[in-house]
MARBA-3410 file (N, C-alpha, C, O; in Angstrom, 1 decimal):
147
-13.0,19.4,-22.4,-13.8,18.1,-22.5,-13.0,17.0,-21.8,-11.8,16.8,-22.0 ~ -13.7,16.3,-20.9,-13.1,15.2,-20.2,-12.9,14.0,-21.1,-13.7,13.7,-21.9 ~ -11.8,13.3,-20.8,-11.5,12.1,-21.6,-12.4,10.9,-21.1,-12.8,10.9,-19.9 ~ -12.7,10.0,-22.0,-13.6,8.9,-21.6,-12.7,7.8,-21.1,-11.7,7.4,-21.7 ~ -13.0,7.3,-19.9,-12.2,6.2,-19.3,-12.5,4.9,-19.9,-13.7,4.5,-20.1
-11.4,4.2,-20.3,-11.6,2.8,-20.9,-11.4,1.7,-19.8,-12.2,0.7,-19.9 ~ -10.5,1.9,-18.9,-10.3,0.9,-17.9,-9.6,1.4,-16.6,-8.9,2.4,-16.7 ~ -9.7,0.7,-15.5,-9.0,1.0,-14.3,-8.2,-0.2,-13.9,-8.8,-1.3,-13.8 ~ -6.9,-0.1,-13.7,-6.0,-1.2,-13.4,-5.4,-1.0,-12.1,-4.8,0.1,-11.8 ~ -5.5,-2.0,-11.2,-4.9,-1.9,-9.8,-3.8,-2.9,-9.8,-4.0,-4.1,-10.0
-2.6,-2.4,-9.4,-1.4,-3.3,-9.3,-0.6,-2.9,-8.0,-0.8,-1.9,-7.4 ~ 0.2,-3.8,-7.6,1.2,-3.6,-6.5,2.6,-3.8,-7.1,2.9,-4.9,-7.5 ~ 3.3,-2.7,-7.1,4.7,-2.7,-7.8,5.7,-2.1,-6.8,5.4,-1.2,-6.0 ~ 6.9,-2.7,-6.8,7.9,-2.1,-5.9,8.4,-0.8,-6.4,8.5,-0.6,-7.6 ~ 8.6,0.2,-5.5,8.9,1.5,-5.8,10.2,1.6,-6.6,11.2,1.0,-6.1
10.3,2.3,-7.6,11.5,2.5,-8.4,11.9,1.3,-9.2,13.0,1.3,-9.8 ~ 11.1,0.2,-9.2,11.5,-1.0,-9.9,10.5,-1.5,-10.9,10.4,-2.8,-11.1 ~ 9.7,-0.7,-11.5,8.7,-1.1,-12.5,9.4,-1.5,-13.7,10.3,-0.8,-14.2 ~ 9.1,-2.7,-14.3,9.6,-3.1,-15.6,8.6,-3.8,-16.4,7.5,-4.2,-15.8 ~ 8.8,-4.1,-17.7,7.8,-4.6,-18.5,7.4,-6.1,-18.2,6.5,-6.6,-18.9
8.1,-6.7,-17.3,7.8,-8.1,-17.0,6.5,-8.2,-16.2,6.0,-7.2,-15.7 ~ 5.9,-9.4,-16.0,4.7,-9.5,-15.2,4.9,-9.0,-13.8,6.0,-9.2,-13.3 ~ 3.9,-8.4,-13.2,2.5,-8.3,-13.6,2.3,-7.0,-14.4,1.2,-6.9,-14.9 ~ 3.2,-6.1,-14.5,3.0,-4.8,-15.2,2.8,-5.0,-16.7,1.8,-4.4,-17.2 ~ 3.6,-5.6,-17.4,3.6,-5.8,-18.8,2.3,-6.3,-19.3,1.6,-5.7,-20.1
1.9,-7.5,-18.9,0.6,-8.1,-19.4,-0.6,-7.3,-19.1,-1.5,-7.2,-19.9 ~ -0.7,-6.7,-17.9,-1.8,-5.9,-17.5,-2.0,-4.7,-18.3,-3.1,-4.4,-18.7 ~ -0.9,-4.0,-18.6,-1.0,-2.8,-19.4,-1.1,-3.1,-20.9,-1.8,-2.4,-21.6 ~ -0.3,-4.1,-21.3,-0.3,-4.4,-22.7,-1.7,-4.8,-23.2,-2.0,-4.5,-24.4 ~ -2.5,-5.5,-22.4,-3.8,-5.9,-22.8,-4.7,-4.8,-23.0,-5.7,-4.9,-23.8
-4.4,-3.6,-22.4,-5.3,-2.4,-22.6,-4.7,-1.5,-23.6,-5.3,-0.4,-23.9 ~ -3.5,-1.8,-24.2,-2.9,-1.0,-25.3,-2.1,0.2,-24.8,-1.9,1.1,-25.5 ~ -1.7,0.2,-23.5,-1.0,1.3,-22.9,0.5,1.1,-23.2,1.0,0.0,-23.3 ~ 1.2,2.2,-23.4,2.7,2.2,-23.7,3.4,1.8,-22.3,3.4,2.6,-21.4 ~ 3.8,0.6,-22.3,4.4,0.0,-21.0,5.6,0.7,-20.6,5.8,1.0,-19.4
6.5,1.0,-21.5,7.8,1.6,-21.1,7.6,3.1,-20.6,8.3,3.5,-19.7 ~ 6.6,3.7,-21.2,6.3,5.1,-20.7,5.8,5.1,-19.3,6.2,5.9,-18.5 ~ 4.9,4.1,-19.0,4.4,3.9,-17.6,5.6,3.6,-16.7,5.7,4.2,-15.6 ~ 6.4,2.7,-17.0,7.6,2.3,-16.2,8.5,3.5,-15.9,8.9,3.7,-14.7 ~ 8.8,4.3,-16.9,9.6,5.5,-16.7,9.0,6.5,-15.7,9.6,7.0,-14.8
7.7,6.8,-15.9,7.0,7.7,-15.1,6.9,7.2,-13.6,7.1,8.0,-12.7 ~ 6.5,5.9,-13.5,6.4,5.3,-12.2,7.7,5.3,-11.4,7.7,5.7,-10.2 ~ 8.8,4.9,-12.1,10.1,4.8,-11.4,10.6,6.2,-11.0,11.2,6.4,-10.0 ~ 10.3,7.2,-11.8,10.7,8.6,-11.5,9.9,9.1,-10.3,10.5,9.8,-9.4 ~ 8.6,8.8,-10.3,7.8,9.3,-9.2,8.0,8.6,-7.8,7.7,9.1,-6.8
8.5,7.3,-7.9,8.7,6.6,-6.7,10.1,6.3,-6.3,10.4,5.4,-5.6 ~ 11.0,7.2,-6.7,12.4,7.1,-6.5,12.7,7.1,-5.0,13.6,6.4,-4.5 ~ 12.0,7.9,-4.2,12.3,8.0,-2.7,11.7,6.8,-1.9,12.1,6.7,-0.8 ~ 10.9,6.0,-2.6,10.3,4.8,-1.9,10.9,3.6,-2.5,10.1,2.6,-2.7 ~ 12.1,3.6,-2.8,12.8,2.5,-3.5,12.6,1.2,-2.7,12.9,1.1,-1.5
12.1,0.1,-3.4,12.0,-1.2,-2.9,10.7,-1.5,-2.1,10.5,-2.6,-1.8 ~ 10.0,-0.5,-1.8,8.7,-0.7,-1.0,7.6,-1.1,-1.9,7.5,-0.6,-3.0 ~ 6.8,-2.0,-1.5,5.6,-2.4,-2.3,4.5,-1.3,-2.2,4.0,-1.0,-1.2 ~ 4.2,-0.8,-3.4,3.3,0.3,-3.5,2.1,0.0,-4.4,2.2,-0.4,-5.5 ~ 0.9,0.2,-3.9,-0.3,0.0,-4.7,-0.4,1.2,-5.7,-0.2,2.3,-5.3
-0.8,0.9,-6.9,-0.9,1.9,-7.9,-2.3,1.7,-8.7,-2.6,0.5,-9.0 ~ -3.0,2.8,-8.9,-4.3,2.7,-9.6,-4.1,3.4,-10.9,-3.8,4.6,-10.9 ~ -4.1,2.7,-12.0,-3.9,3.3,-13.4,-5.2,3.5,-14.1,-6.0,2.5,-14.2 ~ -5.5,4.7,-14.5,-6.7,5.0,-15.3,-6.3,5.1,-16.7,-5.5,5.9,-17.1 ~ -6.9,4.2,-17.5,-6.6,4.1,-19.0,-7.8,4.8,-19.7,-8.9,4.4,-19.5
-7.4,5.7,-20.6,-8.5,6.4,-21.4,-8.6,5.7,-22.8,-7.8,4.9,-23.2 ~ -9.7,6.1,-23.5,-10.0,5.5,-24.8,-8.9,5.8,-25.8,-8.8,5.0,-26.8 ~ -8.2,6.9,-25.7,-7.1,7.2,-26.6,-5.8,6.6,-26.3,-4.7,7.0,-26.8 ~ -5.8,5.6,-25.4,-4.7,4.8,-24.9,-3.7,5.7,-24.0,-2.6,5.2,-23.7 ~ -4.1,6.9,-23.6,-3.3,7.6,-22.7,-3.7,7.1,-21.3,-4.6,6.4,-21.1
-2.9,7.5,-20.2,-3.2,7.0,-18.9,-2.7,8.0,-17.8,-1.9,8.9,-18.1 ~ -3.3,7.9,-16.7,-2.9,8.6,-15.5,-2.8,7.5,-14.4,-3.4,6.5,-14.5 ~ -2.0,7.8,-13.4,-1.9,6.9,-12.3,-1.7,7.5,-10.9,-1.2,8.6,-10.8 ~ -2.2,6.9,-9.9,-2.1,7.4,-8.5,-1.4,6.3,-7.7,-1.7,5.2,-7.7 ~ -0.3,6.8,-7.1,0.5,5.9,-6.2,0.0,6.1,-4.8,0.0,7.2,-4.3
-0.3,5.0,-4.1,-0.8,5.0,-2.8,0.3,4.6,-1.8,1.4,4.3,-2.2 ~ 0.0,4.7,-0.5,0.9,4.4,0.6,1.0,2.8,0.6,0.1,2.1,0.2 ~ 2.2,2.3,1.1,2.3,0.8,1.2,1.2,0.2,2.1,0.7,0.9,3.0 ~ 0.8,-1.0,1.9,-0.2,-1.6,2.7,0.1,-1.6,4.1,1.3,-1.7,4.5 ~ -0.9,-1.6,5.0,-0.7,-1.6,6.5,0.1,-2.8,6.9,0.9,-2.7,7.8
-0.3,-4.0,6.3,0.4,-5.2,6.7,1.9,-5.2,6.5,2.7,-5.6,7.3 ~ 2.3,-4.6,5.3,3.7,-4.5,5.0,4.4,-3.5,6.0,5.5,-3.8,6.5 ~ 3.7,-2.4,6.3,4.3,-1.4,7.3,4.4,-2.1,8.7,5.4,-1.8,9.4 ~ 3.4,-2.9,9.1,3.5,-3.5,10.4,4.7,-4.5,10.5,5.4,-4.6,11.5 ~ 4.8,-5.3,9.4,5.9,-6.3,9.4,7.3,-5.6,9.4,8.2,-6.0,10.1
7.4,-4.4,8.7,8.6,-3.6,8.8,8.9,-3.1,10.2,10.0,-3.1,10.6 ~ 7.8,-2.6,10.9,7.9,-2.1,12.2,8.3,-3.1,13.2,9.1,-2.9,14.1 ~ 7.8,-4.4,13.0,8.1,-5.5,13.9,9.3,-6.2,13.5,9.8,-7.1,14.2 ~ 9.9,-5.8,12.4,11.1,-6.5,11.9,10.9,-8.0,11.7,11.7,-8.8,12.1 ~ 9.9,-8.3,11.0,9.5,-9.7,10.7,9.4,-9.9,9.2,9.2,-9.0,8.4
9.5,-11.2,8.8,9.3,-11.6,7.4,7.9,-11.8,7.0,7.4,-11.4,5.9 ~ 7.1,-12.4,8.0,5.7,-12.7,7.7,5.0,-12.8,9.0,5.6,-12.9,10.1 ~ 3.7,-12.8,8.9,2.8,-12.9,10.1,2.6,-14.3,10.5,3.3,-15.2,10.0 ~ 1.8,-14.5,11.5,1.5,-15.9,12.1,0.6,-16.6,11.2,-0.4,-16.1,10.6 ~ 0.8,-18.0,11.1,-0.2,-18.8,10.4,-1.4,-19.0,11.2,-2.5,-19.3,10.7
-1.3,-19.0,12.6,-2.4,-19.1,13.5,-2.5,-18.0,14.4,-2.0,-18.1,15.6 ~ -2.9,-16.8,14.0,-2.8,-15.6,14.7,-3.5,-15.5,16.1,-3.1,-14.8,17.0 ~ -4.6,-16.3,16.2,-5.3,-16.3,17.5,-4.6,-17.1,18.6,-4.8,-16.9,19.8 ~ -3.7,-18.0,18.2,-3.0,-18.8,19.2,-1.5,-18.5,19.3,-0.9,-18.6,20.3 ~ -0.9,-18.2,18.1,0.5,-18.1,18.1,0.9,-16.6,17.7,0.8,-16.2,16.6
1.5,-15.9,18.7,1.9,-14.5,18.5,3.4,-14.6,18.0,4.2,-15.3,18.6 ~ 3.7,-13.8,17.0,5.1,-13.8,16.4,5.9,-12.6,16.7,7.1,-12.6,16.4 ~ 5.2,-11.5,17.2,6.0,-10.3,17.4,5.1,-9.3,18.1,4.0,-9.6,18.5 ~ 5.6,-8.1,18.3,4.9,-7.0,18.9,5.2,-5.7,18.3,6.3,-5.4,17.8 ~ 4.2,-4.8,18.4,4.4,-3.4,17.9,3.9,-2.5,19.1,3.0,-2.9,19.8
4.4,-1.3,19.2,3.9,-0.4,20.2,2.8,0.5,19.6,2.6,0.6,18.4 ~ 2.1,1.1,20.5,1.0,2.1,20.1,1.6,3.2,19.3,1.0,3.8,18.4 ~ 2.8,3.6,19.7,3.5,4.7,19.0,3.7,4.4,17.5,3.5,5.2,16.6 ~ 4.2,3.1,17.3,4.4,2.6,15.9,3.1,2.6,15.2,3.0,2.9,14.0 ~ 2.0,2.1,15.9,0.7,2.0,15.3,0.2,3.4,14.9,-0.4,3.6,13.8
0.5,4.4,15.7,0.0,5.8,15.4,0.8,6.3,14.2,0.2,7.0,13.4 ~ 2.1,6.1,14.1,2.8,6.5,12.9,2.3,5.9,11.6,2.1,6.6,10.6 ~ 2.0,4.6,11.7,1.5,3.9,10.5,0.1,4.5,10.2,-0.2,4.7,9.0 ~ -0.7,4.7,11.2,-2.1,5.2,10.9,-2.1,6.6,10.3,-2.8,6.9,9.4 ~ -1.1,7.5,10.8,-1.0,8.8,10.2,-0.5,8.8,8.8,-1.0,9.5,7.9
0.4,7.8,8.5,0.9,7.7,7.2,-0.2,7.2,6.2,-0.2,7.6,5.1 ~ -1.0,6.2,6.6,-2.0,5.6,5.8,-3.3,6.2,5.8,-4.2,5.8,5.1 ~ -3.5,7.3,6.6,-4.8,8.0,6.8,-5.5,8.4,5.5,-6.7,8.2,5.4 ~ -4.7,8.8,4.5,-5.3,9.3,3.3,-6.0,8.1,2.5,-6.9,8.4,1.7 ~ -5.5,6.9,2.7,-6.1,5.7,2.0,-7.2,5.0,2.8,-7.9,4.2,2.2
-7.3,5.3,4.0,-8.3,4.5,4.9,-9.6,5.2,4.8,-9.7,6.4,4.5 ~ -10.7,4.5,5.1,-12.0,5.0,5.1,-12.5,5.4,6.5,-13.5,4.9,7.0 ~ -11.7,6.3,7.2,-12.1,6.8,8.5,-11.7,8.2,8.6,-11.0,8.8,7.8 ~ -12.3,8.9,9.6,-12.1,10.3,9.7,-11.2,10.8,10.8,-10.7,11.9,10.7 ~ -11.0,10.0,11.8,-10.2,10.4,13.0,-9.0,9.5,13.1,-9.0,8.4,12.6
-7.9,10.1,13.7,-6.7,9.3,13.8,-6.9,8.1,14.8,-6.3,7.1,14.7 ~ -7.9,8.3,15.7,-8.2,7.3,16.7,-8.8,6.0,16.0,-8.4,4.9,16.3 ~ -9.7,6.3,15.1,-10.3,5.1,14.4,-9.3,4.5,13.4,-9.4,3.3,13.2 ~ -8.4,5.3,12.8,-7.4,4.8,12.0,-6.4,3.9,12.8,-6.0,2.8,12.3 ~ -6.1,4.3,14.0,-5.3,3.5,14.9,-5.9,2.2,15.3,-5.3,1.1,15.3
-7.2,2.2,15.5,-8.0,1.0,15.8,-7.9,0.0,14.6,-7.8,-1.2,14.8 ~ -8.1,0.6,13.4,-8.0,-0.3,12.2,-6.6,-0.9,12.0,-6.5,-2.1,11.7 ~ -5.6,-0.1,12.3,-4.2,-0.7,12.2,-3.9,-1.7,13.2,-3.3,-2.7,13.0 ~ -4.4,-1.4,14.5,-4.2,-2.4,15.6,-5.0,-3.7,15.3,-4.5,-4.8,15.6 ~ -6.1,-3.6,14.7,-6.9,-4.8,14.3,-6.1,-5.6,13.2,-6.1,-6.9,13.3
-5.5,-5.0,12.3,-4.7,-5.6,11.3,-3.5,-6.3,11.9,-3.2,-7.5,11.6 ~ -2.9,-5.6,12.9,-1.8,-6.2,13.6,-2.2,-7.5,14.4,-1.5,-8.5,14.3 ~ -3.4,-7.4,15.0,-3.8,-8.6,15.8,-4.1,-9.8,14.8,-3.9,-10.9,15.1 ~ -4.7,-9.5,13.6,-5.0,-10.5,12.7,-3.8,-11.1,12.0,-3.8,-12.2,11.4 ~ -2.6,-10.5,12.2,-1.4,-11.0,11.7,-0.6,-11.7,12.8,0.5,-12.3,12.5
-1.1,-11.8,14.0,-0.4,-12.4,15.1,0.6,-11.5,15.8,1.6,-12.0,16.4 ~ 0.4,-10.2,15.8,1.2,-9.3,16.5,0.5,-8.7,17.7,-0.7,-8.4,17.6 ~ 1.2,-8.6,18.8,0.6,-8.0,20.0,0.9,-6.5,19.9,1.9,-6.1,19.5 ~ -0.1,-5.7,20.3,0.1,-4.2,20.4,0.3,-3.9,21.9,-0.6,-4.1,22.7 ~ 1.5,-3.4,22.2,1.9,-3.2,23.6,1.8,-1.7,24.0,1.8,-0.9,23.1
1.8,-1.5,25.3,1.8,-0.2,25.8,0.3,0.3,26.0,-0.6,-0.5,26.0 ~ 0.2,1.5,26.3,-1.1,2.1,26.6,-1.6,2.9,25.4,-0.8,3.8,24.9 ~ -2.8,2.7,24.9,-3.3,3.4,23.8,-3.5,4.9,24.1,-4.1,5.2,25.1 ~ -2.8,5.8,23.3,-3.0,7.2,23.6,-4.4,7.7,23.3,-5.0,7.3,22.3 ~ -5.0,8.4,24.2,-6.4,8.9,24.0,-6.3,10.3,23.4,-5.5,11.2,23.9
-7.2,10.6,22.5,-7.3,11.9,21.8,-8.5,12.6,22.3,-9.5,12.8,21.6 ~ -8.5,13.1,23.6,-9.7,13.8,24.1,-9.6,15.2,24.0,-10.5,16.0,24.4
END
């Protein structure tokens, strides 16, 4: 018999660094979830992604038990990491703050492919390149074609 779902909670938590302070504690405490149990399981599962910002979707059931899915870091975070920048441009259409290559875009697209709503690596690369442009990053080089 399947458990009845009580709530879905979406958070962004640093890998290996979940603790009962906000935003984790209040979000889970309001639903009656054991906060320390979640923190232990999350930190154990994200040990290899130490310090990276990770989206997590927590499914809370009516008996106060829970499951969670850890997703890949957001594309914007990965692009800033690839370009070695702290933040994007405030005026991305006029002021470019950095650049990424198509090879870096392809690596990010392959990494994030499971979370994106596209079917081909080419469309995933276009989505990542669009995010880069909206952050004020130039995409340099020649786009590899998958013919």
